[in-house]
N, C-alpha and C positions, 0 to 999 in steps of 0.2 A: 526437485527431484530428478527433472528431465535434463538438467544441465544448459537450459536456455539462458537463465541468468545466475550469476554468482554474486555472492554478497560484496565483493569487492569490485564489482564493474561500476566505471564511473560512467554517470549520466552524460558527460561530454562526450564520451566514446560512442555511447549508445545513439546519440543525438550530435554528430560531429558537425553538423551545419547549423546548429541552433544555439550557439553560444553567444548570447547577445549582451551579457552583463559585463560593465566596465570592470568588474571584480572577476576577472578569469581566473586568477590565482586561487581564490576560495572556491569557486564555481567548479573547478576540476577535482575538487575533493568532495563532491555530492557523489555518494555511492548507492547502490543499492540498500546496504546496510543502514546508511544514515537516513535514507527515506523510511525504511522499516522501522527504525527507532526513534523517528521524529526528531533526530538532531541534524537535519539539512540546513536549519537555521535561515531558511529562505523566508522573506517576509510577505510573499504574495498570497492571497487568501481568497476564499469563495466568493465575497463581496467583489473582488477585483475581476473574478471570472465572468460575472454578469455584463461585465463593460467590454468584452473581448470576444472575438470570434475564434481566436488562437489560443487556447490556454497555456500550451507549451511555450510558445513565444513570451507569453506573459509571466511564465514562471521564471524562463531564463533572462528576463528583463528586470525582474525583481531585486532589490536590496538583499545583501546575506548580512544578518545582524552579528553573526558571531562566526568564528572558524567552523565549518561542517565538523560533526562528530564530538563537539566538545559541550555542547548545552541542549538539555532537553527543549525545545519548542513545538508543540503541538499545531500542525497545520494541515487540514484536511486535503490540501494540494499536494502533499507527499503521496498520499494514497493513489491521487489522480495520475501524478507521474508515474507510479509503478504500473497502472494499467496502461498508461501510453508505452512505457518500455515495453510491455507484453505485445502490445499491438506492434511495435516497431521490430521487435525481434522475431515475431512469429506470424506476423501479417493476420493473425487472428484476434478477435477481440476477448478481452479478458470474461467478460460475461458468458460467451459461448464456450470457451474451454471450462470454466467454472460449471456451466449448465451440463455439459458432456462428462465431466468426471467426478462432481460433487452433488450437485442439485438433483439431477435425474435419478443418479443411484439412490438417493435418499429419498425419493419418491416428493421431491419440491417440484411441482411444475406451475403453481399460481405463484409467479415471482416477476418482478419488474424492477429494472435497474435504469436510472436515467443515464444520458449521454450526453456529452458536450455538443457544441454546435458542429464539430468535426465528425461526430459519431464514435468517440471513444467513450467507453463506461467511465463514469465519475469515480468510481472507486471508492471515495471517502465519503459519500453520502448519497442520498437518493435510491437506497435499496428497500424494495417494499416486497413483504411477504407475510404471511399468516404466522401468528405466534406460536402455534404449535410447529411449525416448520423451523422457526428460530430454535426452539427448544430442542429440536434433533440436533443441533450443532454442539450443545451443551453435551448431548449423550456420546456424539461421536469424538469429541475431545476427552470425555471420561475413558472411552473404550481405546484411547490410543490412536485414533485414526480410522479404525474398523468399523464399518457398518455393515450389518446382516452377514457377518463373515468375510466380507469382502475388503481389503485396505484401499482406502481411498486417498488417505494423506499419509506419508512416512511418520513412524514413531519418532525418527529423529527430528522430524521437522516440528511435530507437535512439542517435543521437548525443549528444542532450540527458541521456538517463537514465544512460549510461555515462562521461560526463566528471564530473570531479570538482565535487560541489556543496557538500561541507563537510568540513572537516578532521576527523580522527578521531585518537583517541590512538594514538601509535605501536605500543602494546602490542597494540591491535585490528588496524590496518592503516594503515600509514604512509602509503599512497597515497590517503586518503581515500574518501568514500562518494560514490557518484552518487544517482540516485531508485531506491532500493531495490536497488543494485547495490553489492556489495564491490568496490572497486578494487584488484587485487592486483598490478598491473604499471604 
């Protein structure tokens, strides 16, 4: 909503000095959209992150299994790269931005999110909060992004992220995947 990132921004434009993969043609097709809908098709995973200090470099050095945008391939490192994009564009950590704009206004203060060795919020895993605070997110979504009369997330973004963006294997979820949202109904 702030215009910091657009769905069509390319990862190689956000990190112009980080394109390490020999398959640069496919790498240039990785966008914010393909990270959000899990169709970037990059093979790097969390296990590989345990072996590296620089996860961005590891992501760019990983193989690309299919042309980005063509196939659902769940990978938590896509979420990490979104967090890294936010840091790159704003100079602020994703967790700090979410704390200010979403968590604290919802009264969520007992929360912790793990970071990579470079200090970037992991994004795809490592978030710890109380179950009652997690339930607040369900209520926030059901209320269209409004919490206690205040808009925290735009209604347009709630609608866009929760609608089907890509097909998933029926064994995973027969209703498809949104923008970082499993669709079960």
